[in-house]
C-alpha positions as CSV (number, residue, x, y, z in Angstrom):
1,X,-19.6,24.3,7.2
2,X,-19.8,23.6,10.9
3,X,-15.9,25.4,10.5
4,X,-16.9,28.2,8.4
5,X,-20.5,28.8,8.1
6,X,-19.9,29.9,4.5
7,X,-20.8,28.0,1.1
8,X,-18.1,30.1,-0.3
9,X,-15.9,29.7,2.6
10,X,-16.3,25.7,2.4
11,X,-15.4,25.5,-1.7
12,X,-12.1,27.7,-1.0
13,X,-11.2,25.0,1.7
14,X,-12.0,22.4,-0.7
15,X,-10.2,24.0,-3.8
16,X,-6.9,24.3,-1.0
17,X,-7.8,21.0,0.3
18,X,-7.6,19.9,-3.8
19,X,-4.2,21.5,-4.8
20,X,-2.6,20.7,-1.3
21,X,-4.0,16.8,-2.3
22,X,-2.0,17.0,-5.9
23,X,0.7,18.6,-4.4
24,X,0.8,15.7,-2.4
25,X,0.4,12.8,-4.8
26,X,3.4,14.8,-7.0
27,X,5.7,14.5,-3.6
28,X,4.6,10.6,-3.5
29,X,5.2,10.1,-7.2
30,X,8.8,11.5,-6.8
31,X,9.8,9.1,-3.4
32,X,8.0,6.3,-5.1
33,X,9.8,6.0,-7.8
34,X,13.6,7.2,-6.6
35,X,14.0,5.7,-3.0
36,X,15.2,4.5,-1.4
37,X,18.4,3.5,-3.5
38,X,20.4,0.0,-3.9
39,X,23.6,-0.8,-6.2
40,X,22.9,-4.2,-7.1
41,X,25.2,-6.1,-9.2
42,X,26.8,-2.9,-10.0
43,X,24.0,-0.8,-10.9
44,X,23.0,2.0,-8.7
45,X,19.6,2.3,-8.9
46,X,15.9,3.0,-7.0
47,X,13.9,0.0,-5.9
48,X,10.4,0.7,-5.3
49,X,9.6,-1.2,-1.6
50,X,6.4,-1.0,0.2
51,X,6.6,1.0,3.7
52,X,5.5,4.9,2.3
53,X,6.6,7.2,4.7
54,X,8.8,5.1,6.9
55,X,11.0,4.2,3.8
56,X,11.5,8.2,2.3
57,X,12.0,9.5,6.1
58,X,14.3,6.8,6.8
59,X,16.1,8.1,3.7
60,X,16.7,11.2,4.4
61,X,16.8,11.6,8.1
62,X,19.4,9.4,9.1
63,X,20.3,11.7,11.8
64,X,20.5,11.5,15.1
65,X,20.6,7.5,15.2
66,X,21.8,4.8,17.1
67,X,25.0,3.3,15.9
68,X,25.5,3.8,12.1
69,X,22.0,4.4,11.2
70,X,20.6,0.4,12.9
71,X,18.0,2.6,14.8
72,X,17.0,6.2,13.7
73,X,15.4,8.5,15.7
74,X,12.9,8.8,12.5
75,X,11.9,5.4,12.4
76,X,11.2,5.6,16.1
77,X,8.9,9.0,15.8
78,X,6.9,7.4,12.8
79,X,6.9,4.2,14.3
80,X,5.2,5.1,17.7
81,X,2.7,7.3,16.0
82,X,1.6,5.3,13.1
83,X,1.3,2.5,15.2
84,X,-0.5,4.0,17.8
85,X,-3.0,6.1,15.3
86,X,-2.6,4.7,11.6
87,X,-5.7,2.6,12.2
88,X,-9.3,2.9,11.1
89,X,-10.8,2.6,14.8
90,X,-13.0,6.2,13.7
91,X,-14.3,4.8,10.5
92,X,-15.4,1.1,12.6
93,X,-17.3,3.8,14.9
94,X,-18.6,5.4,12.0
95,X,-19.8,2.4,10.1
96,X,-21.7,1.2,13.4
97,X,-23.4,4.7,14.3
98,X,-24.6,4.4,10.5
99,X,-25.6,0.7,10.4
100,X,-27.6,1.0,13.2
101,X,-29.0,4.1,11.6
102,X,-29.7,2.1,8.5
103,X,-31.6,0.3,10.4
104,X,-33.8,2.0,12.2
105,X,-32.1,2.8,15.5
106,X,-32.3,6.8,16.3
107,X,-30.6,6.5,19.4
108,X,-27.7,3.4,19.9
109,X,-26.8,2.6,23.2
110,X,-22.2,3.1,23.7
111,X,-22.2,-0.2,24.0
112,X,-23.8,-1.6,20.7
113,X,-22.3,0.9,18.9
114,X,-18.5,-0.2,20.1
115,X,-19.4,-4.1,19.6
116,X,-20.3,-3.4,15.9
117,X,-17.2,-1.2,15.5
118,X,-15.3,-4.3,17.2
119,X,-16.4,-6.8,15.4
120,X,-15.9,-5.1,12.0
121,X,-12.3,-4.6,12.7
122,X,-11.9,-8.0,13.9
123,X,-13.6,-9.1,10.5
124,X,-11.5,-7.4,8.3
125,X,-8.4,-8.3,9.9
126,X,-9.5,-12.2,9.8
127,X,-10.6,-11.2,6.1
128,X,-7.0,-10.1,5.2
129,X,-5.6,-13.0,7.0
130,X,-7.2,-15.5,5.3
131,X,-6.9,-14.2,2.2
132,X,-4.8,-11.4,0.3
133,X,-7.2,-11.7,-2.7
134,X,-10.4,-11.8,-0.7
135,X,-9.7,-8.8,0.7
136,X,-8.7,-6.8,-2.5
137,X,-11.9,-8.3,-4.1
138,X,-13.8,-6.3,-1.2
139,X,-11.8,-3.3,-1.2
140,X,-12.1,-2.9,-5.5
141,X,-15.8,-3.8,-4.8
142,X,-16.6,-1.0,-2.3
143,X,-14.5,1.2,-4.3
144,X,-16.8,1.0,-7.4
145,X,-20.0,1.0,-4.8
146,X,-18.3,4.2,-3.2
147,X,-18.0,6.4,-6.6
148,X,-21.7,5.0,-7.7
149,X,-23.0,6.9,-4.6
150,X,-20.9,10.0,-5.6
151,X,-22.7,9.9,-8.8
152,X,-25.6,9.0,-7.6
153,X,-25.4,12.3,-5.4
154,X,-24.9,14.4,-8.7
155,X,-27.3,12.7,-10.6
156,X,-30.2,13.7,-7.7
157,X,-28.8,17.5,-7.6
158,X,-29.2,17.1,-11.7
159,X,-33.2,16.2,-11.1
160,X,-33.6,18.7,-8.7
161,X,-32.4,21.2,-10.8
162,X,-34.6,20.1,-13.5
163,X,-37.8,20.1,-11.5
164,X,-37.7,16.3,-11.5
165,X,-38.3,16.1,-7.8
166,X,-40.4,18.0,-4.8
167,X,-37.3,19.9,-3.9
168,X,-36.4,24.0,-4.4
169,X,-33.4,24.6,-6.2
170,X,-31.4,27.0,-4.1
171,X,-28.2,27.5,-6.3
172,X,-28.8,30.8,-6.9
173,X,-29.3,31.5,-3.3
174,X,-26.4,29.6,-1.9
175,X,-23.7,30.9,-5.1
176,X,-25.2,34.6,-4.7
177,X,-21.7,36.8,-4.2
178,X,-23.7,39.3,-2.0
179,X,-24.2,35.9,0.4
180,X,-21.9,33.4,-0.4
181,X,-19.5,35.2,2.5
182,X,-22.0,36.4,4.8
183,X,-22.1,34.4,8.1
184,X,-18.4,33.4,7.1
185,X,-16.7,33.5,10.3
186,X,-13.1,34.9,11.2
187,X,-12.3,32.0,13.4
188,X,-8.7,30.4,12.8
189,X,-9.5,27.8,14.8
190,X,-12.3,26.3,12.9
191,X,-11.0,26.5,9.5
192,X,-8.1,24.7,10.6
193,X,-10.6,21.7,12.2
194,X,-12.6,22.1,8.8
195,X,-9.3,21.9,6.9
196,X,-8.3,18.9,8.8
197,X,-11.5,17.2,8.0
198,X,-10.6,18.0,4.2
199,X,-7.2,16.6,4.6
200,X,-8.6,13.0,5.8
201,X,-11.3,13.1,3.1
202,X,-8.7,13.3,1.0
203,X,-5.9,11.2,3.1
204,X,-5.6,7.5,1.1
205,X,-3.4,8.4,-2.1
206,X,-0.6,7.8,-0.5
207,X,-1.9,4.2,0.4
208,X,-0.1,2.8,-2.6
209,X,3.1,3.9,-1.8
210,X,2.8,1.8,1.4
211,X,2.3,-1.7,-1.0
212,X,4.8,-0.3,-3.8
213,X,6.5,-3.9,-3.4
214,X,3.0,-5.5,-4.3
215,X,2.6,-3.6,-7.5
216,X,3.2,-5.0,-10.8
217,X,5.2,-2.6,-13.0
218,X,5.1,0.1,-10.3
219,X,7.1,2.8,-12.1
220,X,4.8,2.5,-15.4
221,X,1.6,2.1,-13.5
222,X,2.1,3.8,-10.5
223,X,2.1,7.8,-11.9
224,X,-0.3,7.3,-13.5
225,X,-3.1,5.3,-11.5
226,X,-2.0,8.0,-8.6
227,X,-2.6,11.6,-10.9
228,X,-5.8,9.5,-12.7
229,X,-7.0,8.8,-9.6
230,X,-6.9,12.0,-7.1
231,X,-8.1,13.5,-10.2
232,X,-11.2,11.5,-10.2
233,X,-12.1,11.7,-6.9
234,X,-11.0,16.0,-6.7
235,X,-14.1,16.3,-9.4
236,X,-16.5,14.3,-8.3
237,X,-15.8,15.7,-4.6
238,X,-16.1,19.4,-6.2
239,X,-19.3,17.9,-7.9
240,X,-20.5,16.6,-4.7
241,X,-20.4,19.8,-2.9
242,X,-21.4,21.8,-5.8
243,X,-24.8,19.6,-6.1
244,X,-25.0,19.8,-1.9
245,X,-25.7,23.6,-2.6
246,X,-28.3,22.9,-5.5
247,X,-30.7,21.4,-2.8
248,X,-29.5,22.5,1.1
249,X,-30.1,26.2,1.6
250,X,-27.5,27.1,4.0
251,X,-28.9,30.5,5.3
252,X,-31.3,28.3,7.2
253,X,-29.3,25.2,8.0
254,X,-26.1,26.7,8.9
255,X,-26.2,26.0,13.4
256,X,-28.0,22.5,12.3
257,X,-26.3,19.7,14.4
258,X,-27.5,17.2,11.0
259,X,-24.7,16.8,8.5
260,X,-24.7,18.2,5.3
261,X,-24.9,14.9,3.7
262,X,-27.9,14.1,5.6
263,X,-29.7,16.8,5.0
264,X,-29.1,16.3,1.2
265,X,-31.1,12.9,1.2
266,X,-33.9,14.1,3.9
267,X,-34.5,17.4,1.4
268,X,-34.8,14.6,-1.8
269,X,-34.8,11.0,-1.3
270,X,-36.7,11.0,2.0
271,X,-39.0,13.1,0.3
272,X,-40.0,10.0,-2.6
273,X,-41.7,7.9,0.6
274,X,-44.2,10.5,2.4
275,X,-45.3,7.7,4.5
276,X,-42.1,7.4,5.9
277,X,-40.2,10.6,6.4
278,X,-36.8,8.9,8.1
279,X,-36.8,7.2,4.5
280,X,-33.6,9.6,3.9
281,X,-32.1,9.4,6.6
282,X,-32.1,5.6,6.2
283,X,-30.5,5.9,3.1
284,X,-28.2,8.3,3.9
285,X,-27.1,6.3,7.2
286,X,-27.1,3.0,4.4
287,X,-24.3,5.2,2.4
288,X,-22.0,6.4,4.6
289,X,-21.8,2.8,6.1
290,X,-20.9,1.4,2.8
291,X,-18.0,4.4,2.6
292,X,-16.8,3.4,5.9
293,X,-16.3,-0.1,5.5
294,X,-14.5,0.6,2.4
295,X,-12.3,2.7,4.2
296,X,-11.7,0.0,7.1
297,X,-11.0,-2.9,4.8
298,X,-8.4,-0.9,2.6
299,X,-6.5,1.0,5.4
300,X,-6.3,-2.5,7.5
301,X,-4.7,-3.9,4.2
302,X,-1.6,-1.5,3.7
303,X,-1.5,0.0,7.2
304,X,-0.5,-3.8,8.1
305,X,1.8,-3.9,5.9
306,X,3.7,-0.5,7.3
307,X,3.4,-1.9,10.5
308,X,5.5,-4.6,9.7
309,X,8.0,-2.6,8.4
310,X,7.9,-0.9,11.7
311,X,8.6,-4.2,13.3
312,X,11.5,-5.2,11.0
313,X,13.5,-2.2,12.2
314,X,13.0,-4.3,15.8
315,X,12.1,-1.2,17.9
316,X,9.3,-2.8,19.5
317,X,8.8,-5.8,21.4
318,X,7.8,-9.3,19.8
319,X,9.7,-7.4,16.6
320,X,10.3,-11.1,14.9
321,X,6.2,-12.2,16.0
322,X,5.3,-8.9,14.3
323,X,7.4,-8.8,11.5
324,X,7.0,-12.6,10.5
325,X,4.9,-13.7,7.6
326,X,2.2,-16.7,8.1
327,X,0.3,-19.1,6.0
328,X,-3.0,-19.0,7.9
329,X,-4.8,-18.6,4.1
330,X,-7.9,-19.9,2.9
331,X,-5.9,-22.0,0.3
332,X,-5.1,-24.5,3.0
333,X,-8.4,-25.2,3.9
334,X,-9.4,-26.0,0.1
335,X,-6.1,-28.0,-0.5
336,X,-7.4,-30.4,2.3
337,X,-10.7,-30.4,0.9
338,X,-9.3,-31.3,-2.6
339,X,-7.0,-33.6,-0.5
340,X,-10.6,-35.1,1.1
341,X,-12.2,-35.0,-2.9
342,X,-14.4,-32.4,-1.5
343,X,-16.0,-29.6,-4.2
344,X,-13.9,-31.0,-6.8
345,X,-16.1,-29.0,-9.3
346,X,-15.7,-26.0,-7.7
347,X,-12.3,-26.4,-6.7
348,X,-11.0,-26.6,-10.6
349,X,-12.2,-23.3,-11.5
350,X,-9.3,-21.0,-11.2
351,X,-10.9,-18.3,-8.9
352,X,-11.4,-21.3,-6.7
353,X,-8.2,-22.8,-6.7
354,X,-6.5,-23.6,-3.7
355,X,-3.3,-22.1,-5.2
356,X,-5.0,-18.7,-5.9
357,X,-5.4,-18.3,-2.2
358,X,-2.1,-20.1,-0.5
359,X,-0.1,-16.9,0.5
360,X,1.6,-15.5,3.1
361,X,0.1,-12.9,5.0
362,X,1.7,-10.7,7.9
363,X,-0.3,-12.1,10.5
364,X,1.5,-10.7,13.7
365,X,1.3,-6.8,12.2
366,X,-3.0,-7.4,11.8
367,X,-2.5,-8.8,15.4
368,X,-0.8,-5.2,16.2
369,X,-2.9,-3.2,14.8
370,X,-6.5,-4.5,15.8
371,X,-4.7,-4.1,19.5
372,X,-4.5,-0.6,18.8
373,X,-7.9,-0.4,17.4
374,X,-9.5,-2.1,20.5
375,X,-7.2,0.5,22.3
376,X,-8.8,3.4,20.9
377,X,-12.2,2.7,20.4
378,X,-12.8,1.7,24.1
379,X,-10.5,4.5,25.3
380,X,-13.3,7.0,23.5
381,X,-16.0,5.3,25.6
382,X,-16.9,8.0,27.9
383,X,-17.3,10.1,24.7
384,X,-20.2,10.5,22.2
385,X,-19.8,8.1,19.3
386,X,-19.9,10.9,16.9
387,X,-17.3,12.9,19.0
388,X,-15.1,9.9,19.5
389,X,-15.3,9.7,15.5
390,X,-14.5,13.5,15.2
391,X,-11.7,13.2,17.2
392,X,-10.0,9.8,15.9
393,X,-9.9,11.0,12.6
394,X,-8.5,14.7,13.6
395,X,-6.0,12.7,15.5
396,X,-5.0,10.7,12.4
397,X,-5.2,13.6,9.8
398,X,-3.1,16.2,12.2
399,X,-0.2,13.7,13.6
400,X,0.5,11.3,10.4
401,X,-0.6,13.5,7.4
402,X,0.1,16.7,8.5
403,X,3.0,16.5,10.8
404,X,4.9,13.9,8.3
405,X,3.5,15.5,5.5
406,X,5.5,18.9,6.5
407,X,8.8,16.2,6.9
408,X,8.5,14.7,3.5
409,X,7.9,18.1,1.6
410,X,10.8,19.7,3.8
411,X,12.8,16.1,2.5
412,X,12.1,16.8,-1.0
413,X,13.7,20.5,-0.2
414,X,16.8,18.8,1.6
415,X,17.2,16.2,-1.1
416,X,17.5,19.2,-3.8
417,X,20.0,21.6,-2.0
418,X,22.1,18.9,0.0
419,X,21.7,16.0,-2.0
420,X,20.7,12.3,-1.9
421,X,22.4,9.9,0.9
422,X,24.7,6.7,-0.2
423,X,23.1,4.1,-1.7
424,X,23.0,0.9,0.0
425,X,25.7,-1.9,-1.6
426,X,23.9,-4.8,-1.8
427,X,26.7,-6.9,-3.0
428,X,30.5,-6.8,-3.9
429,X,30.0,-6.2,-7.7
430,X,31.9,-3.1,-8.6
431,X,30.4,-0.1,-9.8
432,X,29.5,-0.3,-13.9
433,X,29.0,3.4,-14.0
434,X,29.5,6.3,-11.6
435,X,26.9,6.8,-9.2
436,X,24.3,10.2,-9.5
437,X,25.8,12.5,-7.2
438,X,22.6,15.0,-7.0
439,X,18.4,14.9,-6.6
440,X,18.2,16.3,-10.5
441,X,20.7,13.4,-11.7
442,X,18.8,10.8,-9.8
443,X,15.4,11.3,-10.8
444,X,16.4,12.4,-14.5
445,X,13.7,13.4,-16.9
446,X,10.9,12.4,-15.1
447,X,10.4,14.6,-12.5
448,X,9.9,18.0,-13.1
449,X,12.6,20.4,-10.9
450,X,10.5,23.2,-10.4
451,X,7.3,21.3,-9.9
452,X,9.2,18.9,-7.6
453,X,9.9,22.3,-5.4
454,X,6.9,24.2,-6.1
455,X,4.8,20.5,-4.6
456,X,7.4,20.5,-1.8
457,X,6.3,24.0,-0.8
458,X,2.9,23.4,-1.3
459,X,2.5,20.5,0.8
460,X,4.8,21.9,3.9
461,X,2.4,25.3,4.0
462,X,-0.9,22.9,3.7
463,X,0.6,20.8,6.6
464,X,1.8,23.2,8.9
465,X,-1.4,25.4,8.7
466,X,-3.7,23.2,10.7
467,X,-1.0,21.9,12.7
468,X,-0.6,25.5,14.3
469,X,-3.8,27.8,13.9
470,X,-5.1,24.5,16.2
471,X,-3.8,26.0,19.2
472,X,-5.4,28.8,18.4
473,X,-8.3,29.0,20.9
474,X,-11.9,28.8,18.8
475,X,-14.2,32.0,19.8
476,X,-17.8,32.8,19.2
477,X,-20.3,29.6,17.9
478,X,-16.9,27.8,17.2
479,X,-16.6,27.4,21.0
480,X,-20.2,26.7,21.8
481,X,-20.7,24.1,19.6
482,X,-17.1,22.4,20.7
483,X,-18.6,19.1,21.8
484,X,-15.0,18.2,23.5
485,X,-11.9,20.8,24.5
486,X,-10.3,22.8,21.5
487,X,-7.0,21.8,22.5
488,X,-7.6,17.9,23.1
489,X,-6.6,17.0,19.2
490,X,-3.1,19.3,19.0
491,X,-2.2,17.9,22.3
492,X,-2.9,14.2,22.4
493,X,-0.7,14.6,18.7
494,X,2.2,16.0,20.2
495,X,1.7,13.7,23.2
496,X,2.1,10.8,21.0
497,X,4.8,12.3,18.9
498,X,6.8,12.8,22.2
499,X,6.5,9.2,23.1
500,X,8.5,8.7,20.0
501,X,11.2,10.6,21.0
502,X,11.0,9.0,24.2
503,X,11.1,5.7,23.1
504,X,14.0,6.4,21.0
505,X,16.2,7.8,23.3
506,X,15.1,5.3,25.9
507,X,16.2,2.7,23.5
508,X,19.7,4.3,23.3
509,X,20.0,4.6,27.1
510,X,19.5,0.6,27.3
511,X,21.6,0.0,24.4
512,X,24.4,2.2,25.9
513,X,23.9,0.2,29.7
514,X,24.2,-2.8,27.5
515,X,27.2,-2.5,25.9
516,X,28.8,-1.0,29.3
517,X,27.8,-4.0,31.0
518,X,28.3,-7.0,28.8
519,X,29.9,-5.3,25.5
520,X,27.1,-6.2,23.4
521,X,25.3,-4.1,20.7
522,X,22.3,-4.5,18.9
523,X,22.7,-5.3,15.5
524,X,20.3,-5.5,11.9
525,X,20.7,-7.5,9.3
526,X,18.9,-7.3,6.1
527,X,18.7,-9.6,3.0
528,X,16.7,-8.1,0.3
529,X,15.5,-9.9,-2.1
530,X,14.8,-8.7,-5.5
531,X,12.6,-9.4,-9.3
532,X,12.1,-7.6,-12.1
533,X,9.3,-5.4,-12.0
534,X,7.1,-7.1,-14.6
535,X,7.8,-10.7,-12.5
536,X,4.7,-11.2,-11.2
537,X,2.6,-9.6,-14.2
538,X,-1.2,-10.7,-13.8
539,X,-1.8,-9.9,-17.9
540,X,0.8,-12.8,-18.3
541,X,3.3,-10.8,-19.9
542,X,6.6,-11.1,-18.9
543,X,10.2,-9.8,-19.7
544,X,8.0,-7.5,-22.0
545,X,9.1,-4.2,-19.6
546,X,12.5,-5.7,-18.7
547,X,14.2,-2.2,-18.7
548,X,11.4,-1.2,-15.8
549,X,14.4,-2.7,-13.3
550,X,13.6,-4.3,-10.0
551,X,11.7,-4.4,-6.7
552,X,11.8,-5.6,-3.4
553,X,9.9,-8.1,-2.6
554,X,10.9,-9.8,0.0
555,X,13.3,-8.9,2.9
556,X,14.8,-11.6,5.8
557,X,15.8,-9.8,8.9
558,X,18.2,-10.9,11.8
559,X,17.9,-9.0,14.7
560,X,20.3,-9.5,17.9
561,X,22.6,-8.4,20.6
562,X,25.4,-9.5,19.5
563,X,29.2,-9.4,21.5
564,X,31.2,-6.3,20.0
565,X,34.3,-8.5,19.3
566,X,32.4,-10.7,16.9
567,X,30.1,-7.7,15.0
568,X,33.7,-5.3,14.7
569,X,35.2,-8.8,13.0
570,X,32.4,-9.2,10.6
571,X,31.9,-5.2,9.8
572,X,35.3,-3.5,10.5
573,X,33.1,-1.3,12.9
574,X,33.2,0.0,16.4
575,X,30.6,0.7,18.5
576,X,28.1,3.7,17.7
577,X,29.2,3.8,14.5
578,X,32.9,4.2,14.8
579,X,35.4,3.0,12.7
580,X,37.9,0.5,13.5
581,X,41.3,1.7,13.0
582,X,42.1,-1.9,11.2
583,X,40.0,-3.7,10.1
584,X,41.0,-7.9,9.8
585,X,42.1,-9.0,6.5
586,X,39.2,-11.8,7.0
587,X,36.4,-10.4,8.6
588,X,34.9,-13.8,8.9
589,X,34.9,-15.8,11.8
590,X,37.1,-18.8,10.4
591,X,39.7,-19.8,12.9
592,X,41.0,-22.4,10.2
593,X,42.0,-20.5,7.8
594,X,45.4,-21.5,6.0
595,X,44.6,-25.2,7.3
596,X,43.5,-28.2,5.6
597,X,40.1,-28.0,7.7
598,X,39.7,-24.6,5.6
599,X,37.0,-26.0,2.7
600,X,35.6,-28.1,5.9
601,X,34.4,-25.7,7.9
602,X,33.5,-23.2,4.5
603,X,31.2,-26.0,3.8
604,X,29.5,-26.0,7.7
605,X,29.4,-22.4,7.4
606,X,27.5,-22.2,4.2
607,X,24.8,-24.9,5.5
608,X,24.5,-22.6,9.0
609,X,23.5,-19.2,6.5
610,X,21.2,-21.2,4.6
611,X,19.5,-22.7,7.8
612,X,19.8,-19.2,9.7
613,X,18.5,-17.7,6.3
614,X,15.7,-20.0,6.3
615,X,14.6,-19.7,10.1
616,X,15.0,-15.4,9.4
617,X,11.5,-13.4,8.9
618,X,10.7,-10.9,6.5
619,X,8.2,-9.9,4.0
620,X,7.2,-12.1,0.7
621,X,4.7,-10.9,-1.2
622,X,3.5,-11.7,-4.6
623,X,2.5,-8.8,-6.2
624,X,-0.9,-8.5,-8.0
């Protein structure tokens, strides 16, 4: 409403946001089920893996890149933007404001808000570090609570419409055709900012793609759960917006600083306790605090996995630390209790069993995530908490959802027109059947080509609209009510995007200088580990869906600067992706081939390789 001043325009924007969201769901389902692709044991197939947007951008946009796809511009671009802005700093600030408001503190100090926001971020990262299952449990619990809150709003509106509360039913006034668009603004910037807020509200449907490697039966569960979940949310959001129109007369509260939800609770539940006129506001703050906490928990869980995948590309300092899994789980403490004979009866229960909580988690990625949350929380210290929340959420929606959403939608069109890139050969087993040459052949019957192209175009258009129109200077009421500079969101977003480009150019420059002076090239070797899609079915049924293919659950990565001659002998490629004129007959490093020492050398080589593999780092996951 703050960007449109019209009930009719607001509903149309929510409808447009719903269409945009459904188009995005189809785009992510298409990517998730079909990219990336590997040739494993002679069979070319798609293999779901964690990483989401990073994998899909790398799959489509292979140029420009350093040395045969080792480091891509798309990797640096997404990596820098997601590391900087892909977090819940805004929601942490919102949680702090709302929890203080629920406690009755109407004017909390800036320090108190930032302190609680920091505590929420730290505690969330700590929970996910020591107990992956505990984090998932909290996420599911809060998701149920958030749905119950939305249902409560709908039920309260029905009670008001039926005359059960001392609140006027104003649905007729708000939806009357002659008045629904009376005060509608014609400011493009206001509509763009409102649409960014809607994009942020719907953001989250892409989260399953970030952790595809942890989903059992992803080809069967992923599309069903995505469509069902998003459809449910769309219905609830539209119903909640209509519920607001039953209670809040927007012709009277157009210029009110309070949010629509806050007005709703003040006019309904706030009137129940007449002795406490602030009761509705406190209820609203409590509900919003729960919603913000739920967003923090789920985003921390998924974003850390994506940042781990970014670190595995070797483009950031201390990549090994940020990419490794470590076991600091609650299971280690429970095993110590078990060893000491403490809490024996409790530890025999399945949920408290040490084995249920003994797991490796991306500790380094959680630290990386937390560092940038702290930076953003305190970088906005000079702003009011409400303004800081608005700025940070719009930055995330602009730079991650809208900007990269355009390239993901464009990627679908590129795959349809140009065709897919070559699949990655995992082993030396010869092909057992021809590789599909077109994206249509690869996606098969599971993806309708017409629907695919339509959804891609809608997703591109929906992302381009706020990207372009936020550069149009607002006028009138929108400009007068702006609490920070109108150009701040697009300027900061494009500055971070430009930083990704500079990072790539800087890396290529350093690599060129290293090669010129030391004849060394940057090398990334990955050893993927696959499992059957039903290998860890939580229902205990294994082997029943063997036709569902494989899932990449673990990847050991070796990152190093190696001498060019050694790399050529191992790979048959010269520096910066050029093919060698002559590939050695034996690209290995065995100088004793053909002698009596050949067998001994090969045995030692295997031992060293196994030691390197054990010392390597990757992201081992057990899907739940």
